[in-house]
C-alpha positions, 0 to 999 in steps of 0.5 A: 497739743492744740497749739502745735497741731491747730491745723487739725482742730475745727474752729470753735463757735466763738472763733467763727464769730470772730472770723466772720466779724473781722476777716478779709474775704478772699475770692477765687476765680471760680466764684466769679465764673459761676456768677454767669451760670447762676439764675439772675435771682440767685446771682443778685442774692450773691452780689447783695451778700458780697456788697455787705462786705465790700470793704473787706473783699480781696482777690489775688491777681492770678485769680482775677487773671483766670477769670478774665481769661475763662469768662468768654468761654463761660458766656459761650457755653451759656449761649451754646445751651440754647442750641442744645435745648432746641435739639432736645425739643426737636427730638421730642417733635420727631418722636411725637410725629411718629404717631402718624405711622400708627395710622390711628384714624384708621386703626383705632376706635377711641384715640383721636390724634387730631386733638393731641396734634392741635394741643401739641402744635400750640405748645410748640409755638408757645415754647419756640416763641418764649425761648426766642425771647429769652435768647434775646436777653442772653448776652454774647461774648462781644455784648455789654456785660452787666455782670462783669460791670457789677464785679468791677464795682465790687472789686475796684482797688481790691485786686492784688498786684501782678508778679514783679517779674518772670523770675518770681513766678519761675521760682514758684514753679520750681518750688511747685515741682517739688511740692507736687511730687510730694503731694503738698497742697494746693494744686498737686491734683492738677497734675492729672490733667495738665502737663508740665512743660513750656508756658501756656500763655502770656500777660503783662510781660509774664509767661504762665503755666496753667499747672501751677495756677492754684499754687500761684494763687496760694502764694499770692494769698500768703504774700498779701496776708504777710504784707497787710498783717492780716490775722483772719482770712476766709477763702471763697472757692468753688474748687472742691478737690482734695488738694484744697479740702480735708475730706474723710469718708466723704465728709468735708472737714475743712481746709487741709491741715497743711494749708492751715499750718502754712498760712500761720507759719509763713504769714502769721494768720490766726484764723483761716477758713474756706467756704464754697459758694453754697456754704458762704451763702448759708452762713451769711444769713447767720453771721452777716445778718442777710436774708438768703433764700433756701432756693439760692443755696440749693442752686449754688450747691448744684452749680458747684457739684455739677461743675466738679462732676463735669471736670472729673469726666473731662480729666478721666478721658485724656488717656482714652481715645474716643475711637476705641470706645466707638468701635464697641458701639458700632454693632448696636448702632447698626442694629438700631438703624436696621430695626427701627430708623424709618429712613434706613428701613425705607431703603432696605425695603427698596432692595427687596433683601433681608437680614441687613446688618453691619458690613463695614464702618469708617469713623470720620472724626471723634472728640470728647465734648465738654460734658464728657460725652463723645461727638463723632461722625461715621459712615456705616456700611449695611449689607443684606443677605446675598441669596442670588435668587433674590433681586438686588441682594447684596446691595449696600446701604451707606449711612452717614451719621452725626452722633453723640455717645454718652456714659451712664451706669459705667456703659457707653451708648449712642444717646442720639444721632442725625442721618446726614445721608442714606443711599443704596450703593448699587 
């Protein structure tokens, strides 16, 4: 029975030893992309492990192309993180400065805010200087890229051949339509966020469709295995979707049985397995006799899970218009402004009115960001009680805001906002 359905059987300990000792290590694009996201010490450990098997590395042409296309955006994301850190830092300063409104020097016998302020100011200067020095070391998209240089050294002469012509990839796309309709792995889950239609990009005279990227990688692995008569293959990929992995009850059992069967049937591969970056580092210590720290393994795991969670959030939103979500947040946002924002309450005080609340609003723009939140600009009209006996009653306060909304515990909320202008409309 095992001979007929070996795709459903886990490799034995002895087979794993044989596999690691003699296999070709096939690298997916996401492994190289994650090199840019890993802390330097973890990245160096991974490169050290890959160097140990340098002679057995190979990368499909499609995976290498996807890495080259995605690399600038990943570098940009790393650069953008400094802006996000400063935003969080500035919010903490704003919160601390609200101590002034308590007038502790006048109103409390024991709390001495000056000593707090002095230590806080020192911390601010130290943090700002350190962050600036770190940012100088962060490469930008046009800078010399030492990470790619190391990748080039590792994979020199190890990249698969490109498609011979347009007909070759178009035939794979045609086959992919049938495979995806029948949920034959890999790649069919991509149909939830990538639309069928015209070509998405061109390189080397070949036009490509993003929808079939995973399938193209898989076909190139099959062709390489068949052409080189490879019997043992390990695929390193940080794609943890269910169209690559056999997952039951939240437990990952290994590659999809269909993949095991196909690579044996089409290319004659006898031992096939897949590892994420985390698991590759973990088992390298056993099978390659290299030292890998537990910290590196845990960080690699976190990177994979974070990227997967972010992709899931991004895929969940295309059918939802951000404007529809924001509409449900406007009353709470207006209430927060009226009740707790100093800039708004100071304007309310000038009107000598009371009972201010949301009168009208206009959403100027709104877009989902890469983390699954919503960034939007809005203009909110706040109006007070219209009692004619009260001076200035009924005057509007127009607040122009830039906001970020996030979702937690299945509920959306405005995580942060910046008031761009706040004026009384007499």
